[in-house]
C-alpha positions as CSV (number, residue, x, y, z in Angstrom):
1,M,0.0,0.0,0.0
2,K,1.4,3.4,-1.0
3,I,1.3,6.6,1.0
4,Q,-1.1,8.0,-1.6
5,D,-3.6,5.2,-1.0
6,I,-3.4,5.7,2.7
7,Y,-4.1,9.4,2.2
8,Y,-7.1,8.7,0.0
9,K,-8.5,6.3,2.6
10,I,-8.2,9.0,5.3
11,R,-9.6,11.7,3.0
12,P,-11.8,10.2,0.3
13,M,-12.7,13.6,-1.2
14,A,-9.0,14.2,-2.0
15,K,-9.1,11.4,-4.6
16,L,-12.0,13.1,-6.2
17,H,-10.3,16.5,-6.4
18,S,-6.8,15.2,-7.3
19,G,-7.3,15.5,-11.0
20,E,-8.7,19.1,-10.9
21,N,-6.6,22.0,-12.0
22,L,-6.4,25.2,-10.0
23,K,-8.6,27.7,-11.7
24,I,-7.6,31.3,-11.6
25,H,-9.8,34.1,-12.9
26,P,-8.6,35.6,-16.2
27,I,-8.6,39.1,-14.7
28,A,-6.3,37.9,-11.9
29,Q,-4.0,36.3,-14.5
30,F,-3.9,39.5,-16.4
31,I,-3.0,41.6,-13.4
32,I,-0.3,39.2,-12.2
33,S,1.2,39.0,-15.7
34,A,1.0,42.7,-16.2
35,T,2.9,43.3,-12.9
36,A,5.4,40.7,-13.9
37,S,5.7,42.4,-17.3
38,L,6.5,45.7,-15.8
39,L,9.2,44.2,-13.5
40,I,10.7,42.0,-16.1
41,G,10.6,44.7,-18.7
42,F,12.3,47.3,-16.6
43,F,14.9,45.2,-14.8
44,G,15.4,42.9,-17.8
45,G,15.9,46.0,-19.9
46,I,18.5,47.4,-17.5
47,F,20.3,44.0,-17.5
48,L,20.3,43.8,-21.3
49,W,21.4,47.4,-21.6
50,F,24.5,46.6,-19.6
51,I,25.1,43.3,-21.4
52,V,24.9,45.0,-24.8
53,G,27.6,47.4,-23.7
54,F,25.7,50.6,-23.0
55,N,26.3,52.7,-19.9
56,P,25.1,56.1,-18.8
57,D,28.1,57.8,-20.5
58,N,27.5,56.5,-24.0
59,S,23.8,56.0,-24.3
60,G,20.4,57.3,-23.2
61,G,18.0,55.4,-21.1
62,T,15.6,55.0,-23.9
63,F,17.3,51.8,-24.9
64,I,16.4,50.3,-21.5
65,F,12.7,50.6,-22.3
66,I,13.2,49.3,-25.9
67,L,15.2,46.3,-24.8
68,G,12.8,45.6,-21.9
69,A,9.8,45.8,-24.3
70,I,11.6,43.3,-26.7
71,L,12.3,41.0,-23.7
72,S,8.7,41.2,-22.4
73,S,7.2,40.5,-25.8
74,S,9.5,37.6,-26.4
75,I,8.4,36.0,-23.1
76,S,4.7,36.6,-24.0
77,I,5.0,34.4,-27.1
78,A,5.2,31.4,-24.8
79,Y,1.7,32.2,-23.5
80,I,0.0,32.9,-26.8
81,R,-2.8,30.4,-26.1
82,K,-3.7,32.0,-22.7
83,K,-4.9,35.4,-23.9
84,A,-5.0,37.0,-20.4
85,I,-1.4,36.2,-19.7
86,F,-0.4,37.1,-23.3
87,Y,-2.0,40.6,-23.2
88,G,-0.7,41.1,-19.6
89,M,2.9,40.4,-20.7
90,N,2.6,42.9,-23.5
91,I,1.5,45.8,-21.2
92,F,5.1,47.0,-20.9
93,T,5.5,47.0,-24.7
94,F,2.2,48.9,-25.0
95,I,3.3,51.5,-22.4
96,V,6.7,51.9,-24.1
97,C,5.1,52.5,-27.5
98,I,2.8,55.2,-26.1
99,L,5.8,56.9,-24.4
100,L,7.8,56.8,-27.6
101,A,4.9,58.3,-29.6
102,I,4.4,61.0,-27.0
103,S,8.2,61.8,-27.0
104,Y,8.2,61.9,-30.8
105,I,5.3,64.4,-30.9
């Protein structure tokens, strides 16, 4: 007898619920992934900015946002089937595009 069988004998409803997936509301998925997008986009952009060879002496900070947007959008491709996570991961890219359009005008 395995430990899992003993557990199911003690708690028979656990066997019934063992195959269920944890359901998270799409709005919660969107908010969590949008927050992750902002953090990954900004800090990942800074990391890539230094990796590429830029520093405050030879480059503006705009490349931080551009590289972060590329990184955030690249990660979102993995979640293309889950629309809430996909759109949430592209929030940083959307914000960067708006800021670049405003700065251009």
